[in-house]
C-alpha positions in Angstrom: 0.0 0.0 0.0 1.2 3.5 -0.9 -0.6 6.3 0.8 -0.1 9.9 -0.5 -0.6 12.6 2.1 -1.1 16.0 0.6 0.1 19.3 2.1 -1.5 22.3 3.7 -4.5 23.7 1.9 -4.1 21.0 -0.8 -6.1 17.9 -1.7 -6.0 14.7 -3.7 -6.4 16.9 -6.8 -2.9 18.2 -6.4 -0.5 17.6 -9.2 1.8 15.2 -7.3 -1.1 13.2 -5.9 -2.7 12.8 -9.4 0.6 12.0 -11.1 1.6 9.3 -8.6 -1.9 7.8 -8.6 -1.9 7.7 -12.4 1.5 6.1 -12.5 0.5 3.4 -9.9 -2.6 2.7 -11.9 -0.7 2.5 -15.2 1.5 -0.3 -13.7 -1.6 -2.2 -12.6 -1.5 -1.4 -8.9 -4.4 1.0 -8.6 -5.8 -0.9 -5.6 -2.5 -0.3 -3.7 -2.9 3.5 -3.8 -4.7 5.6 -1.1 -5.0 9.3 -1.2 -7.5 10.8 1.2 -8.7 14.4 1.4 -7.3 15.4 4.8 -9.3 17.4 7.2 -8.0 20.8 8.3 -7.7 19.5 11.9 -4.4 17.7 12.3 -5.9 15.4 14.9 -8.8 14.5 12.6 -6.3 14.0 9.7 -4.3 11.4 11.6 -7.5 9.7 12.8 -8.8 9.4 9.2 -5.5 7.9 7.9 -5.2 5.5 10.8 -8.9 4.4 10.5 -8.3 3.5 6.9 -4.8 2.1 6.9 -4.4 0.3 10.3 -7.3 -2.1 10.4 -7.9 -2.5 6.7 -4.5 -2.8 5.0 -2.6 -5.9 5.9 1.1 -5.8 4.9 3.5 -3.0 4.6 2.5 0.6 4.1 4.7 3.3 2.6 3.6 6.9 3.1 4.5 9.6 0.6 4.0 13.0 2.3 4.4 16.4 0.7 5.0 19.4 2.9 2.5 19.1 5.9 1.8 15.6 4.6 5.5 14.9 5.2 5.1 16.0 8.8 2.1 13.6 9.2 4.0 10.8 7.4 6.8 11.2 9.9 4.5 10.9 12.9 2.7 7.9 11.4 6.0 6.2 10.4 7.3 6.5 13.9 4.1 5.3 15.5 3.4 2.3 13.2 6.9 1.4 11.9 6.0 2.3 8.3 8.3 3.6 5.6 7.9 7.2 4.6 9.0 9.2 1.5 9.1 12.9 2.4 8.8 15.5 -0.4 9.9 19.0 0.7 8.5 18.1 4.1 7.5 20.5 6.9 9.7 20.0 10.0 8.2 21.0 13.3 5.0 22.2 11.6 3.5 23.8 14.7 6.4 26.3 14.7 6.5 26.8 10.9 2.8 27.5 10.6 2.6 30.2 13.3 2.8 32.9 10.6 -0.1 31.3 8.7 -2.7 31.8 11.6 -5.9 33.2 10.3 -8.2 32.8 7.3 -7.3 30.1 4.8 -8.6 28.9 1.4 -8.1 25.4 0.1 -6.4 25.8 -3.4 -8.5 23.0 -5.0 -11.9 23.0 -3.3 -12.1 26.7 -2.5 -13.2 25.8 1.0 -12.7 28.7 3.4 -11.6 28.0 7.0 -9.4 29.5 9.8 -6.1 28.2 11.1 -6.2 28.7 14.8 -4.0 28.3 17.9 -5.9 25.0 18.5 -4.7 23.6 15.2 -1.1 24.5 16.2 -1.6 22.8 19.5 -2.7 19.7 17.6 0.4 19.9 15.4 2.6 20.2 18.5 1.1 17.1 20.0 2.1 15.2 16.8 5.6 16.6 16.6 8.4 14.0 16.6 11.5 15.4 18.3 13.9 13.2 16.5 13.4 10.3 14.1 14.4 6.7 15.0 15.5 4.2 12.4 16.5 6.6 9.6 16.5 3.7 7.1 12.7 3.8 7.1 12.9 7.3 5.5 13.6 8.7 2.0 13.9 12.5 1.7 13.3 14.3 -1.6 14.1 18.0 -1.3 14.8 20.8 -3.6 17.0 23.8 -2.7 14.7 26.2 -4.5 11.8 25.5 -2.2 10.3 29.0 -1.7 8.2 28.0 1.4 10.4 25.8 3.5 14.2 25.8 4.1 15.4 22.4 2.7 18.3 22.5 5.2 15.9 21.9 8.1 14.8 18.7 6.5 18.4 17.6 5.6 19.4 18.0 9.3 16.2 16.5 10.8 16.4 13.4 8.5 20.1 12.9 9.0 21.1 9.3 8.4 18.1 8.7 6.0 18.6 8.3 2.3 18.4 11.8 0.9 18.0 13.1 -2.7 18.6 16.8 -2.7 18.3 18.7 -6.0 19.5 22.1 -6.8 16.8 24.6 -7.8 13.2 23.4 -8.1 10.4 24.7 -5.9 8.0 23.8 -3.1 5.9 21.8 -5.5 9.0 19.7 -6.3 9.5 20.3 -10.0 10.0 17.0 -11.9 8.4 14.8 -9.2 7.6 12.2 -11.8 11.3 11.5 -12.3 11.3 9.8 -8.9 8.4 7.4 -9.2 10.6 4.4 -9.7 12.8 5.4 -6.8 9.7 5.7 -4.6 8.4 2.3 -5.7 11.9 0.7 -5.2 12.1 2.2 -1.7 
């Protein structure tokens, strides 16, 4: 099972989610792909993922998390001993997102909502101080990420396999070039 976890204010309609899902379907493994629309509440997002993946998916799970989805993937990988591929991941999201407090709009659905201190507290409760077993992680990061500093992820995921590309952006330009790497991992 490969579960794609989208980022903040995103959805399963994001480019990376669609591209990965289409690739997995093209190789005949559509039933092995899961990409939920994550609630705005971090606590509810984790509960949704666990409700779907823990009791219903026997066998190994590999999470692919982008940005905030990478933060969630790290928490879940540590809790359930799953593998995680992290694409320009948010590190310590409760700290990073302080500047985003206030009104929000989902890029795909247009849903309007408000990021509150309660959301940040939920993120803080999910924060993993330091990863264990770095071999369970694969970091994909681009130095041109205009939202997050890739060096934070490089330091946080020290010891994990890391693919760091010069340039790019927060959306991870050329993501499709790494599908086989993700599947091999």
